[in-house]
N, C-alpha and C positions, 0 to 999 in steps of 0.2 A: 085698238085699231089705229088710233092716232100715233101711238108709240112706234108701231111698225113702219108707218109712213115717214116718221122723223128719221129713223135709222137708215131707211132706204135712201132718203135724200142726202144724208151725211155721207154715205158710201159713194154715191154718184159724184158728189162734190170733190171727194178725195181723189177719185180716179181722174177727174178733170184737171185737177192741179198737177198731178204726176205727169199726165200727157203734155200739159203745157210746159213743164220744166224740161222734159226731154226734147221737145221741139226747139226750145230756145238754145240749148247747149249744142245741138247739132247744127243750128243755123249760124252760130258765132264761133269760128275756130280759135279766136283769141282767148275765149273763155277757158280753154284747156291749157294754153301755153304758160310757162313760168315767167315771172317778171324779168325784164332785161337786166344783165349784169352791168355794174358801173365800174369802169377801169380807171384807177388812179395812178398816175405816173410819179414814181419816186424821184426825188432830186438827186443830182450828182454829189456823192459824199466828198469829192475832192474840190468842189467849188465853194468858196467862202465869200460872203459879202460883208463889207464893213461900211460904217457911216462916214468915216473920215480917213480915206486912203492916204491922204497927204502926210499922216503921222508915221507912215512906214517908208523910210527912205529906200530907194532902189539902187542896185549896183549892176553894172554891165559886165557880163562874162567876157573874159579875155582869152586869146588864143595861147595855148601852151604846147610847145613842141617837146616831146619826150619819147624815149624808147619804150617799146612794149615790154611788159613785165608779167611774170607768172609767180604767184606766191603759193607755196605748199607747206604742209606741216611735216615734221620729222622728229627724230630722237637722236640723242648723243649716244654713240656706241664706241667701244674701244677699237683701236686699230689692231686687227688680228695679227698683223705682221709684227706687232710689238707686244703680243701676249707670250709670256714665257712660263711653261708649266714647271712646277717644283715637284720633283720625283724623289722617291726613296727606293733604291734598288734593293736594299736590305729589307727583308720581311721581319716583322716583329710587333711589339706592343708599344704604343705611344706612352711615354712616362711624363712628358711635359710639353705643353704648347705655349710658345713664347710670342706668338703673333695672332692677330685676329683679322677677320674680314674688314676691309676698309682701311687698314693700317698702311702707313707709308714706311717702307723698309729700304735699307741700304744694301748694296751688294756685300755678301759675306756675313750678313747678320744671321744669327741663329733663329730659325723659325720654330723648330720642335726637336725633341730628343726621343730617340727610339731605342728600346732594348731589343737586341736582335741576336738570335742563335746563329744566324749566318755569319755575323761578324765574329762571334766567338769561335766558330769552326774555322774561319779564315785565319784568325789570329793563331789558333793552334797549329794549323798547317804551316804557317810562316815560321813559327818557332821550331817545329820539327825540321823544316828545310834548312834553317840556320844551323841547327845541331848536326844534321847530316853533312852539310857543306864543311863544317869545321873538321869533322872526322875525315872526310874525303881529302881535305887539304893537307892534314897531317900525314895521311897515308901516301899521298902523292909526293910530299917532300921527302919522306923516308925512302920511297921507291926511287926517287931521283938520286939520292945519296948512294944507295946500294948499286944502282945501275952504273954510276960513275966509277965505282970500285970494282965493277964486274961481278957483283954477287948475284944479280938477277939478270934474267934475259930481257931483251928489248920488248918482247910481247908483254911481260909483266909490268914493265914501266909504262907502256902505252895504255894498258888497262887501268892503271892507277890514275893516269892523266885524264882518261876519258871519264872516269867516275868523278873526278874533281870538276870537270867542265859541266857535267850534267847536274851536279849539286848546285853550282852557281846559277844555272838556268832555273832550277826549282826555287831557289831563293827569290830570284827576280819575279817569277810568275806568281808565287804566293804573296809577295809584297804588293804587286800590282792589283791582284784580286782584292786584297784588303783595302787598298786605296779606293778602288771602284765602289766597294760597299760603303765607303764613308769612314772606315776605321783609320787609325793613325798608328804608325809603327812606333813613334816616340811616346805614345800615350796608350798603351794597351788596355782596352776595356770593352765590355760587351755593349755599352751604350754609345750610339753614334749620333752626332749632331747633324741635322739637316739645315744647310745654309741657303740663303737667298742667292740665286745665280746672277741676278741683276737688281738694280735699284728700280723702284716703282711703287705702285699701289696694289694691295692684295684685292683682287676683284672676284675671287672664288675661293671657298674653303670647304673641303670635304672631310675634315678630320677633327676629332675632339680628344680630350684627355682620356686615356685608357682604351682608346680605339685600337683596332688591329690594322696593320699595314701589310698588304700582301705582295709588296714589291712592284715590279713593272706591270703585273696583271691587274692591279687595283686602280681605282680612280686617283687622279693626281691630288695630293693633299692640299696644295695651294696652286693658284694661278696669279702671277704678278704681271701687271700691265703698265707699260710706259704711257702715261696719259699726257705727255707733252704735246702730242699730236693725236687728234681723235677723228672719228668718222661721223658724219651726219647722214643718216639713212632716211630718205624721203620716198614717198609713193607719188609718182606722177602718172596721171591718167593718160590713156592711149591718145586721146585727141590733143593733148598738150605736149607730146614728146617732141614735136617739131621745134619747140622753144628751148630745148635742152641739148647741149653739145659737150662732149668730152673736151676738157682743156679750158673751157670758159669759167668765169668766176661767178660766184653767187654770194649774196649778202645774207648773213645769218643773224637772227635776233633771238635771244633766249627769252622764254616766257618769264623766267625769274628776273631777268635784267633787260626789260624791253627797250631801255634807252641806250644800250650799248650795241654797237654793230661790229660784226666780225666778217672778214672776207675769206672765203674758202674757194678751192678749185675743184671742179667736177672731175673725179677720177674714173668713174665708171657708170655706164647706163646699162642696166641688166638687159641681156638679149631675150629674156623670157618674161612674158606677161603673166600676171596673176589671173587665172581664168575666171575668178569670181568678181574681183574688183576692176578688171581690165586696166591694170596699172603696172608700171615697171618700177623696180627699185633703182634709185639714183644715189650714188655715193659721193659725198662731198668731203674732201680732206681739208682740215683746218687746224691751225696752231691753237693750242689751248693755253691761255694766259693764266689758268688756275681757277677760273670761274665755272668752267664746264664740268659737269658731273655726269657720269654714265646714267642714262635713263631720262635725262632732262628733255622736256619738249621744246622744240624750236620752230621758228618760221623761217623758211628759206625762200629768198626772192631771186628769180632768174631774170636778168635783164637782156632783152633782145638787141640785136644790132641795128634794126631798122627803126627810124624815127617815125612817130605818128603824131597827128594833130589832135589835141584834146582841148578841153576848156578848163578855165581856172576861175574860181569865185572866192570871195572872202570866206574864211572858215566858219564864221558865224551864220552864213547864209544857208548852211546845211543843217538839217534837223534829223537826228537819228531817232526813229520811232518804229517800234515793233520789229526790231532787227533789220530795218531798211533805212535808206537815206533819202531825204526829200528836200526839195526847194519849193518856194512859192513864187509864181510868176504872175504878173498882172494879166487879167483876162479882158479888160476893157470896162470902163465905167467904175463901179465900186467893187468889182469882183476880182478875186485872185484864185488861181488854180494851183493845187498841190501836185507836183510832178516828181515821180520817183527817179532817182539818179543812182549811178554807181560811183561812189567817191574813191579817189585814189590817194596818193601820198601827200603829205604836207609839203608846202613850198615856202620859200622865203617871203617875208612881208605879210605873214599871217594869212596866206592864201592856201587853198587846197585844190588839188587836181580833181576834175570830173571826167571820168572815162566814158560815160555814156549818159544820155537822158536829155541834155541840153547842148546847144551849139554856141560857139563864140558870137558875141554881139547881142544875145538875148538879155532881157532884164530879169532880175530876181530881187526878192525882198532881202535887204541887207542883213537883217537880224531875224532869222526864222523862229527862234525860241520866243522872242517878244511877240511876234505875230501869232504864234500858236497859243500863247497864254492869253492874248486878247480875245481871240475868237472862241475860246473855251469858257470865258466868263459869261 
């Protein structure tokens, strides 16, 4: 009996506690809300604070007046008007190649030798024409003698004269055909020498030893280029075409020789844009002192006619970091701000041009590398 009363009391107490808990949660709405979030503000990564700012001397940016300029990349290409193909009119088999791709050759130099049945046939025709002309000449001389003595008629004399004239024409025609094929009358042979028509550099070779040559219908065995003047072909974007004009000059720097500058003249701006890159081909014609090789990469700089105001700072004040250029300017107190700039060309007095980012009269840290090394410690 007592046990049943104890279990009943325990059950009633549990129900009371449950009802009490439900009442408290409904009465306090904050009990169900999550704790408030704490917001932390990150510091500016371009602000640096130092303990002794006086150890970093400052320099004042100065004004620099210069013409606008546009720099693009390009490649060295041969002047197509100075490319001369080497052809073999005679078909046959190559028996010897005496020149290779990249060789410098002189006009009249033997490039290859071809054994040709065409030359053999032309030589045979020439010899037959010479023999026929010899017989026709003898018959004509005999007819002339007989006609003078009244032994033959005028018609027979004229027939002999006509045969002699036609025989001479045949000799001239066969001799010319032999010369066109590359053969020589004074040196009869089936092998013909292919000579360089001009002096220059072999920039293309399409023939090897024992290869077949099909005459005019085949690819040119060689191409010789006169590289004393070359073309620089550049891609200029549509938005920059206003800075490029035919007849103006451009400054050329070879990637292989960055310290050497060459001056070229703009010969053509393509009237057709590349639909993918939205750029136009610009052709710069420049004299080649011997350093420019076909395929070399170059940087071409076009200088505008209008002068613009830019800034100039000591070259040491510019820090090249992560493919960008930066300077440090005082922010007040012991703080300095890192400012991104667009660096231009080097100037005299170990100064460098700043195209954008800061204005003349602003202060910058004179040695950005020393400052960067200090704040990273």
